[in-house]
C-alpha positions as CSV (number, residue, x, y, z in Angstrom):
1,X,-33.4,-9.1,114.6
2,X,-34.3,-12.0,116.8
3,X,-38.0,-12.8,117.5
4,X,-37.6,-12.1,121.2
5,X,-36.3,-8.7,121.0
6,X,-39.1,-7.5,118.4
7,X,-41.8,-8.9,121.1
8,X,-39.9,-6.7,123.8
9,X,-39.7,-3.5,121.6
10,X,-43.5,-3.9,120.8
11,X,-44.4,-4.2,124.4
12,X,-42.3,-1.4,125.1
13,X,-43.6,1.0,122.5
14,X,-47.4,0.4,122.4
15,X,-47.6,2.3,125.7
16,X,-45.6,5.0,124.4
17,X,-47.8,5.5,121.5
18,X,-50.9,5.5,123.2
19,X,-49.5,8.4,125.6
20,X,-48.6,10.3,122.4
21,X,-52.0,10.1,121.0
22,X,-53.7,10.9,124.1
23,X,-51.3,14.3,124.5
24,X,-52.0,15.3,120.9
25,X,-55.9,14.9,121.7
26,X,-55.7,17.0,124.9
27,X,-53.5,19.6,123.1
28,X,-55.9,19.7,120.4
29,X,-59.1,20.5,122.6
30,X,-57.0,23.1,124.5
31,X,-56.2,24.8,121.2
32,X,-59.8,24.7,120.1
33,X,-60.8,25.9,123.5
34,X,-58.3,28.9,123.3
35,X,-59.7,29.5,119.9
36,X,-63.3,29.3,120.7
37,X,-62.7,31.8,123.9
38,X,-60.6,34.1,121.6
39,X,-63.5,34.6,118.9
40,X,-66.3,37.3,119.5
41,X,-69.6,36.1,121.2
42,X,-72.6,36.8,118.7
43,X,-74.4,40.1,119.9
44,X,-77.9,39.7,121.1
45,X,-80.7,41.5,118.9
46,X,-81.3,45.0,120.3
47,X,-84.5,45.7,122.3
48,X,-87.5,47.1,120.2
49,X,-88.3,50.7,121.6
50,X,-92.0,50.7,122.4
51,X,-94.6,52.9,124.3
52,X,-96.5,51.0,127.4
53,X,-99.1,51.8,129.7
54,X,-100.5,49.9,132.7
55,X,-104.2,48.7,132.6
56,X,-105.9,49.7,135.5
57,X,-109.4,49.6,137.1
58,X,-111.8,52.8,136.6
59,X,-115.4,53.6,136.2
60,X,-116.3,54.0,132.7
61,X,-119.6,55.5,131.3
62,X,-121.3,53.8,128.8
63,X,-122.8,56.0,126.0
64,X,-125.2,55.3,122.7
65,X,-124.0,57.7,120.0
66,X,-126.5,58.7,117.0
67,X,-126.6,61.4,114.5
68,X,-128.7,64.2,115.3
69,X,-130.1,67.6,113.9
70,X,-130.4,70.5,116.2
71,X,-134.0,72.1,116.1
72,X,-135.0,75.3,117.7
73,X,-137.6,74.8,120.6
74,X,-140.0,77.1,119.0
75,X,-140.0,78.8,115.9
76,X,-142.7,81.6,115.0
77,X,-143.1,83.5,111.6
78,X,-144.5,86.8,112.8
79,X,-147.3,88.2,110.6
80,X,-149.7,91.3,110.6
81,X,-153.3,90.5,111.7
82,X,-154.5,93.7,110.1
83,X,-153.9,95.7,106.9
84,X,-151.8,98.9,106.6
85,X,-148.8,100.7,106.0
86,X,-145.8,99.4,108.0
87,X,-144.7,102.6,109.6
88,X,-141.7,101.4,111.9
89,X,-139.5,98.5,112.6
90,X,-138.0,98.6,116.0
91,X,-135.7,95.6,116.0
92,X,-132.3,94.7,114.5
93,X,-131.8,91.5,112.2
94,X,-130.2,89.0,114.4
95,X,-131.3,90.7,117.7
96,X,-132.1,88.9,120.5
97,X,-135.9,89.8,121.6
98,X,-138.1,89.3,124.6
99,X,-141.7,88.1,124.8
100,X,-143.9,91.4,124.6
101,X,-141.4,93.2,123.0
102,X,-142.4,95.8,120.2
103,X,-141.3,94.7,116.7
104,X,-143.1,97.1,114.5
105,X,-145.6,99.6,114.2
106,X,-148.6,99.6,111.5
107,X,-150.4,103.2,110.9
108,X,-152.9,103.1,113.8
109,X,-155.0,106.2,112.6
110,X,-158.0,104.1,110.6
111,X,-158.6,102.0,113.4
112,X,-158.4,104.6,116.2
113,X,-160.9,106.2,114.3
114,X,-163.2,103.4,114.1
115,X,-162.8,102.9,117.8
116,X,-164.0,106.2,118.6
117,X,-166.9,105.8,116.3
118,X,-167.9,102.9,118.2
119,X,-167.7,104.6,121.4
120,X,-169.7,107.7,119.9
121,X,-172.5,104.8,118.9
122,X,-172.5,103.4,122.5
123,X,-172.9,107.0,124.0
124,X,-175.9,107.7,121.5
125,X,-177.8,104.6,122.7
126,X,-177.1,105.0,126.1
127,X,-178.6,108.2,126.0
128,X,-181.6,106.9,124.2
129,X,-181.9,104.4,126.9
130,X,-181.9,107.0,129.6
131,X,-184.8,108.7,127.8
132,X,-186.9,105.3,127.1
133,X,-186.7,104.9,130.9
134,X,-187.9,108.2,131.8
135,X,-191.0,107.4,129.5
136,X,-191.6,104.3,131.2
137,X,-191.7,106.2,134.6
138,X,-194.1,108.4,133.2
139,X,-196.4,105.8,131.9
140,X,-196.3,104.0,135.3
141,X,-197.3,107.2,137.1
142,X,-200.1,107.8,134.9
143,X,-201.5,104.4,136.4
144,X,-205.0,104.0,134.7
145,X,-204.8,106.7,132.7
146,X,-201.9,104.9,130.5
147,X,-202.7,101.7,128.6
148,X,-201.0,98.5,129.2
149,X,-199.9,98.4,125.9
150,X,-198.1,101.5,126.0
151,X,-196.4,100.4,129.1
152,X,-195.6,96.9,127.6
153,X,-194.2,98.8,124.5
154,X,-192.1,101.0,126.5
155,X,-190.6,98.1,128.5
156,X,-189.7,96.5,125.2
157,X,-187.8,99.6,123.7
158,X,-185.8,99.6,127.0
159,X,-184.7,96.0,126.5
160,X,-184.2,96.6,122.9
161,X,-181.8,99.7,123.5
162,X,-179.9,97.7,126.3
163,X,-179.2,95.1,123.9
164,X,-178.2,97.5,121.4
165,X,-175.6,98.9,123.8
166,X,-174.1,95.5,124.7
167,X,-173.8,95.2,120.9
168,X,-172.0,98.4,120.8
169,X,-169.6,97.6,123.5
170,X,-168.7,94.5,121.8
171,X,-167.9,96.7,118.6
172,X,-165.8,98.8,121.2
173,X,-163.8,95.8,122.1
174,X,-163.6,94.9,118.3
175,X,-162.3,98.1,117.3
176,X,-159.9,98.3,120.4
177,X,-158.4,94.7,119.5
178,X,-157.8,95.8,116.0
179,X,-156.0,99.1,117.2
180,X,-153.9,96.6,119.3
181,X,-152.9,94.7,116.1
182,X,-151.2,97.5,114.9
183,X,-148.6,97.4,117.3
184,X,-146.6,94.0,116.7
185,X,-144.8,92.5,119.5
186,X,-142.7,89.4,119.9
187,X,-144.6,86.3,121.2
188,X,-141.4,84.7,122.6
189,X,-138.0,85.1,123.8
190,X,-135.8,84.3,120.8
191,X,-133.5,85.8,118.1
192,X,-134.8,87.5,115.0
193,X,-133.9,86.4,111.6
194,X,-133.4,88.3,108.4
195,X,-136.1,90.9,107.7
196,X,-138.7,90.0,105.3
197,X,-140.6,93.1,104.9
198,X,-139.0,96.6,105.0
199,X,-140.6,99.9,106.6
200,X,-143.0,101.8,104.3
201,X,-144.6,98.9,102.6
202,X,-148.5,98.1,102.7
203,X,-148.9,94.9,104.5
204,X,-151.8,92.8,104.8
205,X,-153.3,90.1,107.1
206,X,-153.8,87.7,104.1
207,X,-149.9,87.8,103.3
208,X,-147.9,84.4,103.6
209,X,-144.3,85.5,104.0
210,X,-144.8,87.4,107.4
211,X,-142.4,90.2,108.7
212,X,-139.6,87.9,110.3
213,X,-139.1,84.7,111.8
214,X,-138.2,84.2,115.6
215,X,-136.4,81.1,116.9
216,X,-136.1,80.3,120.5
217,X,-132.5,79.3,121.1
218,X,-132.7,78.9,124.9
219,X,-133.2,76.1,125.6
220,X,-133.0,74.2,122.2
221,X,-133.3,70.6,121.0
222,X,-131.8,67.7,119.0
223,X,-133.5,65.1,117.3
224,X,-131.3,62.0,117.0
225,X,-131.8,58.4,116.0
226,X,-130.6,55.1,117.8
227,X,-131.1,51.7,116.6
228,X,-134.1,49.9,117.7
229,X,-132.2,47.1,119.4
230,X,-131.3,49.7,122.1
231,X,-134.8,50.6,122.8
232,X,-135.1,48.1,125.7
233,X,-132.2,49.4,127.4
234,X,-133.3,53.2,127.0
235,X,-136.6,52.4,128.5
236,X,-135.1,50.5,131.3
237,X,-132.7,53.4,132.0
238,X,-135.4,56.1,131.6
239,X,-137.5,54.4,134.4
240,X,-134.7,54.8,136.7
241,X,-134.3,58.6,136.1
242,X,-133.5,61.3,133.7
243,X,-130.9,60.4,131.5
244,X,-127.8,62.6,130.2
245,X,-127.0,63.3,126.7
246,X,-124.1,65.2,125.1
247,X,-123.8,67.0,122.0
248,X,-120.6,67.0,120.1
249,X,-119.4,68.2,116.9
250,X,-119.2,65.9,113.8
251,X,-115.5,64.8,113.3
252,X,-113.4,65.9,116.3
253,X,-116.2,65.2,119.0
254,X,-115.8,68.6,120.4
255,X,-118.3,68.9,123.5
256,X,-120.9,71.4,122.9
257,X,-123.6,71.2,125.6
258,X,-125.0,68.9,128.0
259,X,-128.6,68.3,128.3
260,X,-131.6,65.8,129.1
261,X,-133.4,63.0,127.1
262,X,-136.8,64.4,126.7
263,X,-138.7,61.6,125.0
264,X,-138.3,58.7,122.9
265,X,-140.5,58.6,119.7
266,X,-143.6,56.4,119.9
267,X,-142.9,54.5,117.1
268,X,-140.0,52.9,115.1
269,X,-139.1,53.7,111.7
270,X,-139.5,50.5,109.6
271,X,-137.4,51.6,106.7
272,X,-134.3,52.1,108.8
273,X,-135.0,50.2,112.0
274,X,-134.2,53.2,114.1
275,X,-136.0,55.1,116.6
276,X,-136.3,58.9,117.2
277,X,-135.2,60.6,120.5
278,X,-135.4,64.1,121.3
279,X,-133.1,66.0,123.9
280,X,-133.2,69.5,125.2
281,X,-130.1,71.6,125.8
282,X,-129.7,75.1,127.7
283,X,-127.4,76.5,125.0
284,X,-126.2,79.0,127.2
285,X,-122.9,79.5,125.0
286,X,-124.9,79.5,121.9
287,X,-123.1,76.6,120.7
288,X,-126.1,74.8,119.0
289,X,-127.9,76.3,116.1
290,X,-131.1,75.3,114.4
291,X,-130.3,73.0,111.7
292,X,-127.0,71.9,112.5
293,X,-125.5,68.3,112.6
294,X,-124.1,67.0,115.9
295,X,-123.2,63.7,117.4
296,X,-125.6,63.0,120.4
297,X,-124.1,60.6,123.2
298,X,-126.8,59.3,125.6
299,X,-125.2,58.2,128.9
300,X,-126.9,55.1,129.4
301,X,-125.3,53.9,132.7
302,X,-121.8,53.6,134.3
303,X,-119.6,50.5,134.7
304,X,-117.9,50.5,137.8
305,X,-114.4,49.4,138.6
306,X,-113.7,47.6,135.2
307,X,-110.1,47.2,133.7
308,X,-109.3,49.6,131.0
309,X,-106.4,50.1,128.5
310,X,-105.8,52.9,125.9
311,X,-107.7,51.8,122.7
312,X,-104.7,51.8,120.8
313,X,-103.1,49.0,122.4
314,X,-106.1,46.5,121.3
315,X,-104.7,44.9,117.9
316,X,-106.8,42.9,115.2
317,X,-105.6,39.5,114.6
318,X,-106.9,36.3,112.7
319,X,-108.1,34.8,115.9
320,X,-109.7,37.8,117.3
321,X,-108.5,40.9,119.7
322,X,-105.4,40.8,121.6
323,X,-102.6,43.1,123.0
324,X,-99.0,42.8,123.6
325,X,-98.1,42.6,127.4
326,X,-94.6,43.3,128.5
327,X,-93.2,40.4,130.7
328,X,-91.2,40.9,134.0
329,X,-88.3,39.5,132.0
330,X,-88.7,42.7,129.4
331,X,-90.2,40.3,126.6
332,X,-93.4,40.8,124.6
333,X,-96.2,38.3,124.7
334,X,-99.7,38.1,122.9
335,X,-102.7,38.3,125.2
336,X,-106.0,37.5,123.7
337,X,-108.5,39.7,125.0
338,X,-112.2,40.3,125.3
339,X,-113.2,43.9,124.6
340,X,-116.2,45.7,125.6
341,X,-117.0,49.3,124.8
342,X,-114.4,51.3,123.3
343,X,-114.8,55.2,123.6
344,X,-113.1,58.2,124.2
345,X,-109.6,56.4,123.5
346,X,-110.6,53.9,126.2
347,X,-111.1,50.0,125.7
348,X,-113.0,48.2,128.6
349,X,-111.1,44.8,128.7
350,X,-113.7,41.8,129.9
351,X,-111.2,39.2,130.0
352,X,-107.3,38.6,129.4
353,X,-105.9,41.2,131.5
354,X,-105.4,42.3,135.2
355,X,-105.1,45.7,136.7
356,X,-101.5,46.7,136.8
357,X,-100.2,44.6,133.6
358,X,-97.9,46.7,131.5
359,X,-99.5,46.8,128.1
360,X,-97.8,47.9,124.9
361,X,-99.5,51.0,123.2
362,X,-97.2,52.1,120.4
363,X,-94.8,50.1,118.3
364,X,-96.5,46.8,118.1
365,X,-95.7,46.5,114.2
366,X,-92.2,45.5,115.1
367,X,-92.8,42.9,117.8
368,X,-93.4,39.1,118.0
369,X,-93.6,37.0,120.8
370,X,-90.6,36.8,123.0
371,X,-89.2,40.0,121.3
372,X,-87.3,42.1,124.0
373,X,-88.8,45.8,124.6
374,X,-87.6,48.8,125.8
375,X,-90.1,51.0,127.1
376,X,-89.7,54.7,126.2
377,X,-91.8,57.5,127.1
378,X,-94.3,55.6,129.0
379,X,-97.8,56.5,127.8
380,X,-99.9,58.1,130.9
381,X,-102.0,55.5,132.3
382,X,-105.8,55.9,131.3
383,X,-107.7,58.3,133.5
384,X,-110.9,57.6,134.8
385,X,-113.6,58.4,132.2
386,X,-116.0,61.1,133.2
387,X,-118.8,62.3,130.9
388,X,-118.0,65.5,128.9
389,X,-119.3,68.8,130.2
């Protein structure tokens, strides 16, 4: 082929080849786009179901809690003060008795006889005194016929008889007192325990066991301990007025009674570094019993208008305490928080949260920062904590 002809074909064929290549590229792109659009999109991970509650502001009481032991306000072992046979018992074991109520009777006959004898002796001496006074009158009427010695002797006899009568009256009072001891009464309002001596036994004033033990349950006290570091706070709070205390059962914190702090002991136990405190409770429902172990909560003060969340929302991490907050886009994020008191299922948040923030309270173990969450059965927002009754 002539050279001119070949050059002419090259000039004509090059653009055609270029157009064909561009068309092929465009067709390939369209095919890949169609294939991509036809392929199914990857589904996003499902949202993690969690429970959440809103942080809110409330008034939170600040408690100091210590282990306490319930003690009767007064405990009396009733004993006999005279010897004799126990004739009657007038109470039932476990019965509530009032002060002055008759509990038992000792045979009173020997003591009644002693009283009657003392009265008779006084009557005899009074008769002798009356006769001596008459003799003194006679001596004085004789005037110069009676010697001064006889008059003085008669006056001395009268004084002697008067003193003897005073002694007789003391003997009467003592016999009456001994007779009164044969009737044994309750010295206070309280509850009787198990009977220690049965009817018919001979009892003595020197017996150590007594007849029965009576404990006063209304009111009742509890002795509890707190760390010595709290002493300054307690003293400052007591200076403002009486402090309220609450007695709860051990373990489940069931409220038993509400009372008042009575005193702080005058020394610190150096062995344990604790201070003993005593509280008084009315115990109207008999929920407290001597010897019972209880948790005693001392209401120190009330924090007003602080941010609170359910205690279950607070988590422990390597960098400290944190919570999972639910962002407006439905994802979770970690919020480091400063936590104050945690009590009664409520945590006081000192920093890191604002009132109204949504906080995860259950299901945190499945969360990571950025995880989508689905709030289900949202937990009730924490109510304002009030002192237990």
